[in-house]
C-alpha positions in Angstrom: -0.2 0.0 0.1 1.3 3.1 -0.9 1.9 6.3 1.6 -2.2 8.7 0.5 -2.7 11.5 2.6 -6.2 10.7 4.5 -8.0 13.3 2.5 -7.9 11.6 -0.9 -7.9 7.9 0.8 -11.9 8.7 2.4 -12.4 10.4 -0.6 -12.2 7.5 -2.7 -14.0 5.0 0.3 -17.0 7.1 0.0 -16.7 7.4 -3.7 -17.1 3.9 -3.9 -19.6 3.1 -0.5 -16.9 1.5 1.1 -16.2 1.4 5.2 -13.5 4.2 5.9 -11.1 3.1 8.4 -11.1 5.0 11.7 -7.1 6.4 10.9 -8.4 8.2 8.7 -11.4 10.1 9.6 -10.1 10.9 12.8 -10.1 15.1 13.9 -6.7 15.7 14.3 -2.9 14.9 14.2 -1.0 13.8 17.5 2.3 13.9 17.6 5.1 16.0 19.1 3.9 19.5 18.0 0.8 19.1 19.1 2.3 18.4 22.6 4.6 21.2 22.8 1.6 23.2 21.9 0.1 21.9 24.6 2.7 22.0 26.6 3.3 26.2 26.4 -0.6 26.3 26.4 -0.7 24.7 29.8 2.6 26.9 31.1 1.3 30.5 29.9 -2.0 29.8 31.6 -0.1 29.1 34.6 2.0 31.7 34.4 -0.9 33.9 33.6 -2.9 32.8 36.4 0.1 33.5 38.9 0.2 36.7 37.6 -3.5 37.5 38.1 -3.6 35.7 41.9 -0.2 37.9 42.9 -1.7 41.1 41.4 -4.6 41.3 43.0 -3.5 39.3 46.8 -2.3 42.9 47.7 -6.2 43.8 47.3 -7.4 41.5 49.8 -4.8 42.4 52.4 -5.0 46.0 52.4 -9.6 45.4 53.9 -8.3 44.8 57.0 -4.9 43.4 57.8 -5.8 42.2 61.2 -8.6 40.6 60.8 -8.5 37.5 63.4 -5.3 38.8 64.8 -6.9 40.0 68.2 -7.8 38.0 70.8 -10.6 40.0 71.2 -11.9 38.9 67.6 -11.9 35.2 68.0 -12.9 35.1 71.9 -16.6 34.8 70.8 -15.9 31.3 68.6 -14.0 29.9 71.5 -16.5 29.3 74.2 -20.2 26.6 73.3 -22.4 27.8 70.5 -25.6 29.9 72.4 -29.0 27.2 72.4 -31.2 28.5 69.9 -34.2 30.6 70.7 -37.6 27.8 70.5 -39.3 27.2 67.9 
């Protein structure tokens, strides 16, 4: 069997009304180029998300820098829960 491109092989099978093998009708090709594309894309997304988190993290710290840092703030949560009112 000689090498043919997938399109001509599938087109010939359609014209002859014969079944087409799955390897000729798959969506895309695999290989090293696709692997590198996925690696670079995932790395870029990770760097961008990390950068966005680093830029927005300072805003959360400026809201209330000592939230929960004093014993008086957490004293209300140290004891037992108050009883629920009767329904």
